[in-house]
C-alpha positions in Angstrom: 0.0 0.0 0.0 1.3 3.4 -0.9 -0.2 6.7 0.6 0.2 10.3 -0.5 0.9 12.7 2.2 0.3 16.4 1.5 2.9 17.6 3.9 4.4 20.9 5.3 7.7 20.1 6.9 7.5 23.2 9.1 4.3 21.9 10.7 4.7 19.8 13.9 1.4 17.9 13.3 2.5 17.1 9.7 5.9 15.9 10.8 4.2 13.7 13.5 1.9 12.2 10.8 4.9 11.3 8.5 6.8 9.8 11.5 3.7 7.7 12.5 3.3 6.4 8.9 7.0 5.5 8.7 6.9 3.6 11.9 4.0 1.5 10.4 6.2 0.8 7.4 3.8 2.4 5.0 5.2 3.4 1.6 4.8 7.2 1.2 4.7 9.6 -1.6 5.3 12.9 0.2 4.1 16.0 -1.5 5.3 19.3 -0.1 2.4 21.3 -1.4 3.9 24.6 -0.4 6.8 24.0 -2.7 4.9 22.1 -5.4 1.3 23.5 -5.3 -1.6 21.2 -6.1 -3.5 21.6 -9.3 -7.2 22.4 -9.4 -8.0 18.9 -10.5 -5.9 17.4 -7.6 -7.5 19.8 -5.0 -11.0 18.9 -6.2 -10.1 15.2 -6.1 -8.8 15.5 -2.5 -12.0 17.3 -1.4 -14.0 14.5 -3.0 -11.9 11.8 -1.3 -12.1 13.6 2.0 -16.0 13.8 1.6 -16.1 17.4 2.9 -17.0 20.9 1.6 -14.1 23.0 0.5 -14.5 25.4 3.5 -13.7 22.5 5.8 -10.3 22.4 4.4 -9.4 26.0 5.3 -7.1 26.9 8.1 -9.3 29.8 9.3 -6.7 31.0 11.9 -4.2 31.9 9.2 -3.6 35.7 8.8 -4.2 35.4 5.1 -7.8 34.1 5.7 -8.6 36.6 8.4 -7.4 39.6 6.3 -8.9 38.5 3.0 -11.8 36.1 3.5 -13.1 36.1 7.0 -16.8 37.1 7.3 -17.4 36.8 3.5 -19.9 34.4 2.0 -17.9 32.4 -0.5 -19.0 29.8 -3.0 -17.2 26.4 -3.1 -15.4 27.5 -6.2 -14.2 30.8 -4.6 -12.9 28.8 -1.5 -11.0 26.4 -3.8 -9.6 29.4 -5.7 -8.5 30.9 -2.4 -6.8 27.5 -1.5 -5.0 27.5 -4.8 -3.9 31.1 -4.5 -2.8 30.6 -0.9 -1.7 26.9 -0.3 -0.8 27.8 3.2 -4.6 27.9 4.0 -4.9 24.1 3.3 -5.4 22.0 6.4 -2.5 19.6 6.9 -1.5 16.9 6.8 -3.8 15.3 4.3 -3.1 11.6 3.7 -4.8 9.8 0.8 -5.2 6.4 -0.6 -6.6 5.8 -4.0 -10.2 5.6 -2.6 -10.2 7.9 0.4 -8.4 10.6 2.4 -8.1 12.0 5.8 -6.9 15.2 7.5 -4.3 13.8 9.9 -5.1 16.0 12.8 -5.5 15.0 15.4 -3.3 12.0 15.0 -6.3 9.7 16.1 -7.9 10.6 12.7 -4.8 9.2 11.0 -4.6 6.1 13.1 -8.2 5.3 12.4 -7.7 5.9 8.7 -4.6 3.6 8.6 -6.5 0.9 10.4 -9.4 1.1 8.0 -7.3 0.6 4.9 -5.1 -2.2 6.1 -5.6 -5.3 4.0 
């Protein structure tokens, strides 16, 4: 099994998730999405795998969000555009398989996810 990890190496929770997956011996494809931003298609695919609304993927405590978007009524498409323009707003880490994904914070979400996909 190989999992994709949308990772920010400066984030403690993201580093903890990668460390946990490594201790489980899981083959990882680590995507540092701040260095190599995700495409529109990839982001829409992640949102679908996560089974959430785009707004649920937003880090609302980030200054960028507070200064530019907070209090505004945005369509799903506008939220996705904001995430593409400011990848720092994307919740992290996101761990995905071919059929589903999870936001790996708290770590319990990730543990449950890994246990649900083990053969």
